[in-house]
N, C-alpha and C positions, 0 to 999 in steps of 0.2 A: 504494499499499499504506499503511495506517494503522501508526502505531507500536504500536498495541495488538495487531496481527497479528503483529508480529515475534516474539512469545514463543511463538508456535505452532510455529517451526522447531526442528529438533534441529540438532545440531552439524553433521553432514555436509550437511544440506539448507541450512542457512545459509550454508555455505561454498560450496556450488553456486549459490546464489541470488546470492551477491556476484559470482561470476565472470560469471553471466549478465546482470548489471546489473538484476536485479529489486529490489534494495534496495542502498543503499550502506552501508559500514562506518560512516559518521558516523550515519546514521539508525539502524542497528541497535545501534550502541554507546550512542547517545543515549537510545534507547528502553530499554535494559537499565538504564542509569544512573537513568532516570526511575522505573522500576519498583522499583530498589533503594531510592531516596530515600523514594518513597511508602510502602513497606512497612517501613521501618527502625524506626519507632516502635513496631511491634507485632510483626512477624515477627522482626526483630533478627537478621538472618543475617550482617551484615558488621561487621567491626572497623575496616577501612580501606576508603574508597571514593576512587578516583583519577579524579574527573570531569575535571578539566582536562587531566591528562597523557593519559588514556585518549581523550579526543576528539581531541587532537593526533596520537596514534598512529593513530587511526581515520582521519584525513584523509590522513595518510601512505600508510596502506594503499589507500585509495581512488586515490591518485595512482599507486601502483605497480601496481594492478589495471588502470588506465586505460592504463598503459604496456605492458601484456601480461605483467607479471609473474605467476608462479603459484607458490603454496606451500599445503601441505595446510589451514591454517587462516587464511589471509591475510584480515584484517580480521574475524574472528570474535571477539566479546566472550566471554570466560571468567573464571573466578574461581579463585584459589588459597586454600589454607588459611593461617592466620596462625602456622604453625609453620615456614613455607618463606620463605627470604630473597629479598626483591625490592628492588633497588637503589633508593634514595631514600625507604625506608620502614622503620619499626622492625619487629621480629619479636617480639612480646609473648607469643606461645604462650599466651594466655588470662589472662595475669597482669596485675595492675595495676602502675602505675609509669610513669616516663619512660624511654625507652630510646632510644639513638642510632639514627639511619637506618644501614641497611646500605649499604655501598658497592659491593657485587657481587651479582649474582643468583645464587641457587643453581643447580646444573647442570640441573635440571628446568625451572626457569623459562627459562634461557638457551635451552633446546631448543624450548620453547613460543614464545619470541619468534622464534627462527630459523624457525619453521612460520608465522609471521605472526600469531600470536594477539594480541588486544588484552586486556590484563589490567586489568579494570574495578575490581578490589579484593581485599581479603583477608578470607576469611570467619572467623567466630567458632569456636574450639575452647574446650573446657574447660581449666582449668589444667594445663598440661604433659601433656594428652592422657590423662589417668587414668581418665576416667569415661564411661559410656555415656549422660551427660547433656551438654548445652552450656549452661551457666550460670556465673556467677561474679560476684563484686562488681565486677570491673572493667568489666563490660559489661551485666549483667543476665542476662536468660533469653532464649535463643533458642527459638522456638515451631514446633511442627509444622504444616505447611501443611495437613495433613489434619484437624487438631483443635488449636484454640488452647490447650486445656487439657492438652495432652500435649507431652512432649519430642520433639524430632526425633531423638534418640539423639546419640551421641557417639563419640569426640571430634570427628569431621568433620561435627558437626551443622549448623554454618553452611553447608558445602558442600551438604549433602543438602537443607536448607530451600531454598537459592537456586536448585537445579535443580528440585525438585519444584513450587516456586511459579513456575516459568518466568521467574525474574529473569535466569538465564543458562541456555544450552542445555547445558552441562556443566561440571563443576569437578574440580580435583584435590584429593584429601585424604590422609591417611596413616592407616595401620593398624598398630598395635602390639599389639592385643589383640582385633581386631575393629572398629576405628574407622572404616573405609570400609563394611564389610558390615553392621554393626548399623544405622547410620543410613540405609543403602540400603533394608534390610528394614523399616524403620519409616517409610519415605517412598516406597514403591512404585518403587523405582528399582534399576538394575543397578549393582552395585558391584564391582570386580575388585581383589582383593589379589593382586598379581603375585608371581612368584618373587623372592625376596631379591636385590637388586641389578639388577633389570630396569629401574627407574627409579632413577637415582643420588639419594642423600641428602646429596651433596656440598653444603656444605663439611665434612660429617660423612663419614668414611670408612664408618661404618656408624651407625645410629641405635639407641639403647636396646640396645646389644650385639646387634645383628642381630635384634632383635624387630620393629622398625618399619620398613616400606616405604611408598613413596608409590603411590597408586593412584586411578583415574578413578571418578567417580560421574556417571551420565547416565540417560536415560529408556529408551534402547534398548541392546541388545548391541553394534549396529554403532558407535553413538557412543562407548561406553565403549572399544570396541577401537580405534578412531581416536584418542581421546585417549591411550590407553596408547602406542600405537605412536609417536605424536608425541613424548610426553615421555620414552619410554625411550632408554637408551644410557648408557654408562659415562663417568665422569671418570677420569682417570688415577690419581687418588688413592683411588679406591674400593676397599674390601677384597673385594667381592664382584661378579664380573662374569660373569653366566650367558651362554650362547651366545645370539646375536641371533635374534629371532624376528619375523615378520610375524603379528601376531595377527589383523589384520583380514581377512587372506586366508582365515581359518577360518570367518568369517561366512558362512553358506549352504553351507558344505561338509558333506557327508554323512559323519558320523563311523562309520558302520557300526553293526552290531548290538553294543551294549556290555553288558558286566556290571557293573551298578551296585549297591552295597551301600547298603541304607536303614539308617542307624544312628542310632538316637533315644537311645542311652545318653548320659548326661551324665558328661563327664570328673571325675575326683575333686575334690571341694570340701570346704573344711573347714566350711561352712555348709549349711543346708537348701535343696535346690533341687528342683524338679518341673517338668515340662514342662505347660504350659497345654493344655488339651484343644482349644480352637480352634486353637491354632498347630499342634498334633500332627495335627489333621484337615486343615489346609492342606497340610502337608508330605506326608501320604499321598496328597492329592489331586494334588500334584505328581508323586509316584511313580507314580500311576495314568496321568497324561498321558506320561509316559516309557515305560511299557508299551505305550500306544497308538501311540506313535511307533516301536515295535519293539524296545525295549530289554528286557533281562532284568533286573528289579529284585527283589532278594532282601533280606529283613531279615537283616542281619549286622552286629552291634554291633562297632565298634572298641574295643578295650581300651587305653585310654591308659595306665593304671597311675598309680602315686603319683609316680614319678620326673619325669614331665613338668611336673608343678606345682612340684616341688622345684627344677628347672632355671629355671623362668619367674620366680620370685619375686625371686632375687638380680638377674637382669638388668633387670627392670622397676624395682625400687627402686633401685638403684644408678643406672640410667638417670634416674630422677626426680631424684635427688640432683645429677647432673651437670648436668641440663638447668636446674636452679634456679641451680646455681653459675654458669652461663653468662649469668645475669640478674641482675647485681648490683643492690641496691635493689629488687627485685620485691616487691609487695605480695601476699601469697598467703593463702589459707584455712588454719587451723589444721591441717586434714587433710593438705594439701600439706607443711607443715613436718613433720608426724609421718611422712609417708612418705619425706621425704628423710632424716630421722634414721634411719629403719629401712634405708635404703639405706647409710648409713655403718656401720651395725652389720653388715650382710650382705655388705659388700664381701670379706671374706676368702673367701667361698663362690663368688666369681664364677669363679674358675678352673676349679673342679670342675663348675660349671654348664654352662660352655661345652665341658669335655672330654666332658660327657655327650651332647651333641647328636648326634654320629655315630652312637652306640649307639640313640639314639630313632629316628633315620631307618632305621637297619637294621631296628629291631623294627617299626615301623610299615609301612615299605616292604614287608615280607613279605606284608602284607595285600593289596598290590597284585598279588602273583602269582595271585590268585583273582579279582580285581575290577580294573576299569578306572579307575573313580571311586567316589566316596563322596557320597551325599546325606544331609544332616542338616539339622536346624533351624538357622537362623542365631541365633535368640534363643529363649529358654524362654517369653517372655511378649510379649504385645503392648506397645507403647510405654507407659511409666508416666506419671504425671502430671508436668507440668512442674516442680511444686513440691516433689515427693516427697523429693528429695535435699537439701532446704534445711534448715540449722541441725540436723542430726543428727550424732552422733558418729562416730568412726572405725569401731567395730564394726558400727553400724546400717548405715553407708555400704557396707561390705564385703558385708554379708548382702544389702543391696538389689541391688547391682550383680550379685553373683554369682548371686542368685536369677533376675535378668532375662536375664543374658549369660553362661552358662557354657559355650558352645559353641564359640566361634570362637578363643580363645587358643592352643589346641595347634598349629594350623598357623603360627602365628607362631614358635613354638620351632623347628619343623621347617624353616621358611624356604620352605616350598611355596605354589603358587598355590591361590586359591579364588575362587569367584565367587558374589555373592548374586544370586538371582533372585527377583523379586515372587512371591508364593505366594497372594496372594488378601487377603481383608479379614475381620476379625471381624464378629460381627452389629452391632456399633455402628459400623462403618466405619473401623476402624484397620487400617492396612496391616501385613502380617508377611511373612516372607521364608524363603527355603530356601537353603541353600548347597550348591554343587557344589564338591568338594574332590578334587585330584589329587596326584599325585607331582610330583617335580621337574621344572621346565620343561614343564608340561602345560597352559600357557594356551591354546593353540590348541584342543585337545581339549574343554576346558572351555567355551570360547567358542562352538565348533561346536554342542555340546549346548544351551547356554543359549539360542543363537539358534534352535534347533529349538522349544524350549519357547516362546519368544516368538511364534514363527509360529502356534502353536496358542492360546496364552493371550492375546495382544494386550494386555498390561499397559500398554503405552505409550498406549492409547487412553483409559485412565481417568486423569483429572486432578482434582485437588482443587478444590472450589468456594471461590473467594476470599473469605475473612472479613477480609483484611488490605486496607488502603487501596490503591488503583491510580490510576495517572495519569489525569487528565481527558483525553478524546479529543474 
């Protein structure tokens, strides 16, 4: 097997190939590292690359496999986002500056290591996860594998670019207002935003006052579910501990005939928003596929109301302030400083914002008396140009990101799961997505429906044509 062919494997397939002896972890990990190095000057998906350490860990994984040991991801190279602590490396979270190396792994990383995964590096996010772009003065611009002139989305854009480009078979990201689902939509990937607490955010008891959760990005539903199951589980210090679920068990399971609401209404925003016609057409096409699969899909808009946004803003802005405070000496964009200042102003509203959450869950939860799931656009537009966010002011930035991505954040307020599924491409070849959203702890149902869609649409068979440098073979 050539190193060039290793990038064709998905997560589960590579794990199986390692057990069968078709490839070694050293070969697979070395090939991933070579792809990362070759692409870094253009694709720019990674902030930290662990070549020496990862190859040592891969050699140890090969020894364990040869000795008969088994673990779900033993020897498989994957990536994590640079908002997640990895012992021996700093966690810059997209910011500039020199930061001390962490001495302990985050709980999610501990679980990935326990499953045998080889973490090849940490992917780029935007500063403190604020934007559906992945760029910043500290590292430049991460670009979309499907189009060098467009953003991969954010804030898990580095993870999305790495998976879509075949640098790694899957990666972990985080989602505080759509930051897993948005880049998944714009990179033809499956991205799961799990139930709050499903994957621990420790050493934080909760992240961004419960808005942010960790979640997987992969090319297939089965691979995303596998990474979710491996990373899931509580730390004793976690504030939220949902009941355990085996999400992978739902892949291939018949969910029965479901009542699905197609909701195109944009949640309340303070700036002008509209659904792009090509995105709308692709979401309708996804709805038609669900109908062919036997589900009842009805146009029925969710009414989010104004209170949802009023509870989101204090939690997000105070979260930004506190995240910046945890990075003394960080060099950040003026817009980040402004948002942190807003967080100081909005701090007194935080208690009321948290108190409103159960009322919102009750209100939106009534919708699920009539429907099993909701289908909605993941984004309102295709991916914007990679430089559209550059050198503009706060108001223009807010208008840009709200116009592009008004659909995902309410489910972060509620803490409920959602899954982005690829919905096809625009006339110019840009990927777009649709999201399936469910009530509390509905990951298994969401995954079973997403897998049904995948069996029909076969989105994993579409891969971008490389415009970035690749290793010589």
